[in-house]
C-alpha positions in Angstrom: 14.1 5.0 0.7 11.9 2.8 2.8 13.6 -0.5 4.0 11.0 -3.5 4.5 13.5 -6.2 5.1 17.2 -6.7 6.1 18.4 -7.0 2.6 15.5 -5.4 0.4 14.7 -1.8 -0.1 11.4 -0.4 -1.6 12.2 2.9 -3.3 10.0 5.6 -5.0 11.3 6.3 -8.3 11.6 10.0 -8.0 13.4 11.4 -11.0 11.7 11.0 -14.1 8.7 9.5 -15.6 8.1 5.8 -16.6 5.6 4.1 -18.9 4.9 0.5 -18.9 3.3 -0.9 -22.0 1.8 -4.3 -21.6 -0.2 -6.5 -24.0 0.2 -9.7 -25.7 2.1 -9.6 -29.0 1.7 -12.4 -31.4 5.0 -14.5 -31.1 3.5 -17.9 -31.7 5.9 -20.0 -33.6 4.7 -21.4 -37.0 7.0 -24.6 -36.4 6.3 -26.3 -33.2 9.9 -27.8 -33.5 11.5 -24.3 -33.4 12.4 -22.8 -30.3 13.7 -19.5 -31.7 11.3 -16.8 -32.8 11.8 -15.7 -36.6 13.6 -12.5 -37.4 10.4 -11.2 -39.0 8.4 -11.7 -35.6 11.3 -10.0 -33.8 11.2 -7.0 -36.2 7.3 -6.9 -36.0 7.8 -6.4 -32.2 10.4 -3.8 -32.6 8.1 -1.8 -35.0 5.3 -2.0 -32.3 7.7 -0.6 -29.7 8.8 2.0 -32.1 5.3 3.2 -32.9 4.0 3.2 -29.4 6.9 5.2 -28.2 6.6 7.9 -31.0 2.9 8.2 -30.3 3.3 8.5 -26.4 6.4 10.8 -26.2 4.5 14.1 -26.7 2.2 13.4 -23.7 5.1 12.6 -21.2 6.4 15.5 -19.1 9.2 15.8 -16.6 8.5 17.4 -13.3 10.9 19.5 -11.1 10.1 20.5 -7.5 11.3 23.2 -5.2 10.5 22.3 -1.5 9.4 25.0 1.1 12.1 26.2 3.4 11.9 26.3 7.2 13.3 28.5 9.8 16.0 26.9 12.0 18.1 28.3 14.7 21.8 29.4 14.1 22.6 26.5 16.5 21.6 24.0 14.0 23.5 25.5 11.3 27.0 25.9 12.7 29.8 26.6 10.1 31.5 23.1 11.0 29.6 19.8 11.3 28.7 18.5 14.5 31.5 16.0 14.6 34.2 18.4 13.3 37.3 19.0 15.7 37.2 22.6 14.8 33.7 22.9 16.5 35.1 22.8 20.1 38.6 24.4 19.1 37.0 27.7 17.8 33.7 27.8 19.9 35.8 27.5 23.2 38.4 30.0 22.1 37.7 33.5 23.9 38.5 35.3 20.7 35.6 33.5 18.9 33.1 33.1 21.6 31.3 36.3 20.8 31.2 35.4 17.0 29.6 32.0 17.8 27.1 33.5 20.3 25.9 35.9 17.5 25.8 32.9 15.0 23.7 30.7 17.2 21.2 33.5 17.9 20.8 34.4 14.3 17.7 32.7 12.8 18.3 31.2 9.2 16.5 29.1 6.6 17.3 25.5 5.8 18.2 24.9 2.1 15.4 24.3 -0.3 14.7 20.6 -1.1 14.9 19.8 -4.8 13.2 16.8 -6.5 12.1 15.5 -9.8 9.7 13.0 -11.2 7.4 12.5 -14.2 3.8 12.7 -15.3 1.5 12.5 -18.4 -1.1 14.6 -20.0 -4.6 13.4 -19.3 -6.6 16.3 -20.8 -5.8 18.9 -23.4 -6.8 21.7 -20.9 -3.4 21.1 -19.1 -4.3 18.4 -16.6 -1.3 16.1 -15.8 -1.3 13.0 -13.6 1.6 12.0 -11.5 2.4 10.6 -7.9 1.5 12.3 -4.9 5.0 11.7 -3.5 6.5 13.6 -6.4 4.9 16.9 -5.6 4.1 16.6 -1.9 5.8 19.4 0.2 6.6 21.5 -3.0 6.5 25.1 -2.9 7.0 25.3 -6.8 6.3 22.6 -9.4 7.9 23.1 -12.8 6.6 21.1 -15.7 8.8 20.6 -18.9 6.9 19.2 -21.9 8.6 17.0 -24.4 8.9 19.9 -26.9 10.9 21.8 -24.4 8.3 24.3 -23.3 8.2 25.0 -19.4 5.5 25.8 -17.2 4.8 26.3 -13.5 1.7 24.3 -12.1 -1.1 26.5 -11.0 -3.1 23.9 -9.1 -1.9 20.8 -7.2 -4.3 18.2 -5.8 -3.1 15.1 -4.1 -4.3 11.9 -2.5 -1.7 10.5 -0.4 -3.6 7.1 0.2 -3.3 6.2 -3.3 -0.3 8.1 -4.0 -2.0 9.9 -7.1 -1.9 13.6 -7.8 -3.2 15.8 -10.5 -1.6 19.2 -11.4 -2.7 21.8 -13.9 -0.7 24.1 -16.2 -2.2 27.2 -17.8 -2.0 28.6 -21.4 -0.4 25.7 -22.9 -1.6 25.0 -26.5 -1.3 21.9 -28.6 -1.3 19.5 -25.8 -1.7 15.9 -26.6 -3.5 13.6 -24.1 -2.5 10.1 -23.7 -5.3 7.4 -24.0 -6.3 5.4 -21.1 -6.6 1.5 -21.1 -8.0 -1.1 -18.7 -5.6 -2.3 -16.3 -7.9 -5.3 -15.6 -7.3 -6.7 -18.8 -3.5 -7.0 -18.4 -2.3 -10.5 -17.8 1.1 -11.8 -16.6 3.6 -12.1 -19.4 2.0 -9.2 -21.4 4.6 -6.9 -22.8 4.9 -3.3 -21.5 7.0 -0.3 -22.2 8.3 2.3 -19.6 8.9 5.9 -20.7 10.4 8.3 -18.5 13.2 10.7 -17.3 15.4 8.4 -15.2 18.2 10.4 -13.2 17.1 13.4 -15.0 19.1 12.5 -18.1 15.9 13.0 -20.4 13.2 10.8 -21.7 13.9 7.2 -22.2 12.1 4.1 -23.1 12.4 0.6 -21.7 10.5 -2.6 -22.1 9.5 -5.6 -20.1 6.5 -7.6 -19.2 3.9 -7.7 -16.4 5.6 -9.9 -13.9 2.6 -10.2 -11.4 -0.7 -8.5 -10.3 -2.2 -7.6 -7.1 1.1 -6.8 -5.2 1.0 -5.2 -1.9 4.5 -4.5 -0.7 3.3 -2.2 2.1 4.1 1.1 0.6 0.9 2.9 0.6 -2.6 2.5 2.2 -4.1 1.6 -1.0 -2.1 -1.2 -2.8 -3.0 -3.5 -5.7 0.1 -3.0 -7.8 1.1 -4.2 -11.2 4.6 -5.6 -11.1 6.9 -5.3 -14.0 10.7 -6.0 -15.0 10.7 -3.0 -17.4 13.6 -0.9 -16.2 12.4 1.8 -13.8 14.8 3.9 -12.0 14.8 6.9 -9.7 13.2 9.7 -11.7 10.5 7.6 -13.3 7.8 8.3 -10.5 4.5 9.4 -12.0 5.1 8.4 -15.4 2.6 6.0 -17.4 2.6 2.3 -17.7 1.5 1.6 -21.3 0.2 -1.4 -23.2 1.1 -2.2 -26.7 -1.8 -0.1 -28.0 -0.1 3.0 -26.4 -2.8 3.2 -23.7 -1.9 4.0 -20.0 -2.5 0.9 -17.8 -0.6 2.0 -14.9 1.3 4.9 -12.9 4.8 3.9 -12.1 5.4 4.4 -8.3 8.2 2.4 -6.7 11.0 0.0 -7.3 12.5 -2.8 -5.2 16.3 -2.2 -5.0 19.3 -3.3 -3.1 21.5 -0.8 -5.1 19.4 2.3 -5.2 18.7 1.6 -9.0 16.9 -0.9 -11.2 17.0 -4.3 -10.0 14.3 -5.9 -12.1 11.2 -5.3 -9.8 9.1 -2.2 -10.3 5.5 -1.3 -9.2 2.7 0.6 -11.0 -0.6 1.7 -9.7 -3.3 0.2 -11.9 -4.9 2.8 -14.1 -8.4 1.9 -13.1 -7.7 3.0 -9.7 -5.8 6.0 -10.8 -8.4 7.1 -13.1 -11.0 7.0 -10.4 -8.9 8.9 -7.9 -8.0 11.6 -10.4 -11.8 12.0 -11.3 -12.6 12.7 -7.7 -9.5 15.2 -7.5 -10.7 16.9 -10.5 -14.4 17.1 -9.6 -14.2 17.5 -5.7 -10.6 18.6 -5.0 -10.4 15.6 -2.7 -11.1 11.8 -2.7 -14.5 10.8 -1.2 -14.3 7.1 -0.3 -16.7 4.8 1.3 -15.7 2.5 4.1 -17.0 -0.6 5.5 -15.5 -0.5 8.9 -14.2 -4.0 9.3 -10.8 -5.6 10.0 -10.3 -8.2 7.3 -8.0 -11.2 6.5 -7.3 -13.4 3.6 -8.3 -17.0 3.4 -5.3 -19.1 3.8 -5.0 -23.0 3.3 -5.8 -23.8 7.0 -8.7 -21.4 7.1 -10.2 -22.5 3.9 -10.0 -26.2 5.4 -11.7 -24.7 8.6 -14.6 -23.1 6.8 -14.9 -25.5 3.8 -14.3 -23.0 1.2 -11.7 -22.5 -1.6 -8.5 -20.6 -1.0 -8.7 -17.2 -2.4 -12.6 -17.2 -2.1 -13.8 -14.2 0.0 -12.2 -12.4 3.0 -13.0 -13.0 6.7 -13.9 -10.5 9.2 -11.8 -10.1 12.2 -13.2 -6.9 13.7 -16.3 -4.8 13.4 -15.8 -1.2 14.4 -18.2 0.7 16.5 -20.5 3.2 14.5 -19.5 1.7 11.1 -21.6 0.6 8.2 -20.6 -2.8 9.1 -22.0 -2.7 12.5 -25.4 -1.1 11.2 -25.5 -3.9 8.8 -25.2 -6.3 11.6 -21.9 -7.9 10.3 -20.1 -10.2 12.8 -16.7 -11.3 13.5 -15.9 -14.5 11.6 -18.4 -13.8 8.7 -16.7 -14.5 5.3 -17.6 -11.9 2.6 -18.1 -13.7 -0.5 -19.6 -10.9 -2.8 -20.4 -7.3 -2.5 -22.3 -5.0 -4.8 -22.6 -7.7 -7.3 -18.8 -8.3 -7.4 -16.9 -11.5 -6.2 -14.5 -10.9 -3.4 -11.2 -12.7 -3.6 -9.4 -11.1 -0.8 -8.7 -7.9 1.4 -7.3 -5.7 -1.4 -9.9 -6.7 -3.7 -12.7 -6.0 -1.1 -11.1 -2.6 -0.3 -11.1 -1.6 -3.9 -14.8 -2.5 -4.4 -15.9 -0.8 -1.2 -14.1 2.5 -1.4 -15.7 3.3 -5.0 -19.2 2.7 -3.7 -21.6 5.7 -3.4 -21.8 7.2 0.0 -25.4 6.8 1.3 -26.4 4.1 -1.0 -27.3 0.6 0.0 -25.7 -2.6 -1.4 -26.2 -6.2 -1.1 -23.5 -8.4 0.7 -23.4 -12.1 0.5 -21.9 -13.9 3.4 -20.8 -17.2 4.7 -21.9 -17.3 8.4 -21.7 -20.5 10.6 -21.5 -22.5 7.3 -24.6 -20.9 5.7 -25.0 -18.3 2.9 -26.9 -15.2 3.9 -27.3 -11.7 2.6 -27.2 -8.4 4.4 -27.8 -4.9 3.0 -25.1 -2.5 3.8 -25.5 1.4 3.5 -22.2 3.1 2.9 -20.7 6.0 4.9 -17.9 8.4 3.9 -14.5 7.4 5.2 -13.3 9.6 8.1 -10.0 11.2 7.3 -8.3 9.7 10.3 -9.4 6.2 9.6 -7.0 3.5 10.5 -6.9 0.4 12.3 -3.1 -0.2 12.8 -1.4 0.2 16.0 2.1 -0.1 17.2 2.9 -3.6 19.0 3.9 -3.6 22.5 5.5 -6.5 24.3 4.2 -8.2 27.4 5.9 -7.5 30.8 6.1 -10.9 32.3 7.0 -9.5 35.6 3.3 -8.2 36.0 1.5 -11.7 35.3 -1.8 -12.3 37.1 -1.7 -15.3 39.5 -4.8 -16.9 37.9 -3.5 -18.7 34.9 -4.3 -22.0 33.3 -2.0 -24.4 31.4 -3.5 -25.6 28.2 -2.1 -28.9 27.2 -3.9 -29.3 23.9 -2.5 -26.1 22.6 0.7 -25.9 24.6 0.1 -22.3 25.8 -0.7 -20.6 29.1 -3.4 -18.0 29.3 -4.7 -15.7 32.0 -7.8 -13.4 32.4 -7.5 -10.0 30.7 -7.8 -7.5 33.5 -8.1 -3.7 33.0 -4.8 -3.1 34.4 -3.3 -5.9 32.1 -5.0 -4.5 29.1 -3.7 -1.0 29.8 -0.2 -2.5 30.2 -0.4 -4.2 26.9 -1.8 -1.2 25.2 -5.3 -2.5 24.4 -8.5 -0.5 24.8 -11.0 -1.1 27.6 -13.5 -2.7 25.2 -11.2 -5.7 24.2 -12.3 -8.8 25.8 -10.7 -12.2 26.0 -7.8 -14.2 27.7 -4.3 -13.1 27.3 -1.5 -15.6 26.3 1.3 -15.5 28.9 3.5 -18.4 27.5 3.9 -20.5 24.3 5.9 -23.7 24.3 8.8 -23.5 21.8 8.5 -25.7 18.9 4.9 -26.4 19.4 2.1 -26.2 16.7 1.0 -22.9 18.6 4.3 -21.2 18.0 4.3 -22.5 14.4 0.7 -21.0 13.9 2.1 -17.5 15.2 0.7 -17.5 18.6 2.9 -15.2 20.8 3.0 -14.0 24.4 0.8 -11.0 25.0 -1.8 -11.9 22.3 -5.5 -12.1 23.3 -7.7 -14.7 22.4 -11.1 -13.4 21.5 -12.7 -16.5 20.2 -12.5 -20.4 20.0 -14.5 -21.6 16.9 -17.8 -19.9 17.2 -17.5 -19.5 21.0 -17.0 -15.8 22.2 -14.2 -15.7 24.9 -14.4 -13.1 27.6 -13.5 -15.3 30.7 -11.5 -18.3 31.5 -14.8 -20.5 31.8 -15.7 -19.7 28.1 -12.2 -20.3 27.1 -12.2 -23.8 28.7 -15.8 -24.3 27.2 -14.6 -23.5 23.7 -11.7 -26.0 24.0 -14.1 -28.6 25.2 -16.4 -28.0 22.2 -13.1 -28.4 20.0 -12.0 -31.5 21.8 -12.8 -34.0 19.0 -11.4 -31.8 16.2 -8.1 -32.1 14.5 -7.2 -28.4 14.9 -8.5 -25.3 16.7 -9.8 -22.2 15.1 -8.8 -19.1 17.2 -9.6 -15.4 16.8 -6.4 -13.6 18.4 -5.6 -10.0 18.6 -2.3 -8.0 19.1 -1.8 -4.3 18.8 -2.0 -4.3 15.0 -5.5 -5.8 15.1 -7.3 -9.2 15.0 -6.9 -12.2 12.8 -8.0 -15.9 12.7 -5.4 -18.7 13.3 -5.8 -22.5 12.8 -3.7 -24.4 15.4 -3.3 -28.2 14.8 -3.4 -30.5 18.0 
């Protein structure tokens, strides 16, 4: 279980398969004065649930996994727990010392890890889709069909970035593949059904609606989740999310829970993403993604005002990586990507989804907003390196090693100093990072409210690159008559734009 907040846990639903079925059902009331749907309408909805469940059930499977064992020393497998009072009593007794010595030196194996989840048949040849985390680390993957037949997976292919896996069973006859839908057509409020094997008790059906779209709770590298209130519990991971036509529109992946069980918030990978990933796994054995090589940031209200664009329109570049397609295409920090490969860009996750599915080696047109002007650039895609990542751990600033040359900036209520090589090394920044480092932020100031913190690097003020105190002061001078100052700041997690009111 992965805790993201003090009182909220995000859990993978690891025992059983779940299906979410979402589509609009005609429940419009004939009489506008009536607030209660008619019995006939409710019965019609019940009939739809029944038929979808009946048709989908033969395609849903239960998955059980047995993890690999590992050798451990006998010292780590003593007969009593580490905190047991018997440990010292017997271990220090001369009559038992030789026995304990032999026990410590005897190599043993850790117990096998058992797990379970769900999946669904996507091809009559025996291909099954599930979550990567369901089968990751498994030595044996056993699949139980709805009719009770059992098989051992002969092939397992995974993509941890998206948390999608495809497994294969051989010599299975009369398999029924479940139809795939279009997750982009799902809207908030659409009905969905979840079918799975929660807690290993057997296949179950629950219903709910699409609660939200485009969620990114920080579970995986690739996130654009559908959120649902259909009951999903531990054991549902890997199961399909269905619309009321009986089509898969998502793959159930995780739940938000304080209790360890259903709390009304579940997440499913959109089937359009899952289908593309599974196709790559089937055809190539791995997922070949294109990458752009930029750090990006969504357009907030303050940034939208600064750049004179609409909130939710585009994504702003905060970093261009060396040797990347973005660098070759002459993209710049501060560029706002409005459209790429003929598709509108509405934010970082949307852009990420567009980019990764583009053809490696092919050139695409990008529409940008640069310094208030719309321009186009041609970008030739490259394959994403396996180790590709921009995130770093944050490190605090050691105030005892401040340089003497610092400047008090009254307009912003911060203090800054030049970023020397020694200070950059102390703060965990690479040698190619340029700017001035914030050494103090006045409590309660607009700068603090905007998120400026001690140890951050200011790389840009407005359109002015900052690599020295003179350039920093020049940037402030140019922004003197403005009501707010646009800064490009960096910490160990990456760069982002911040608007600081004066």
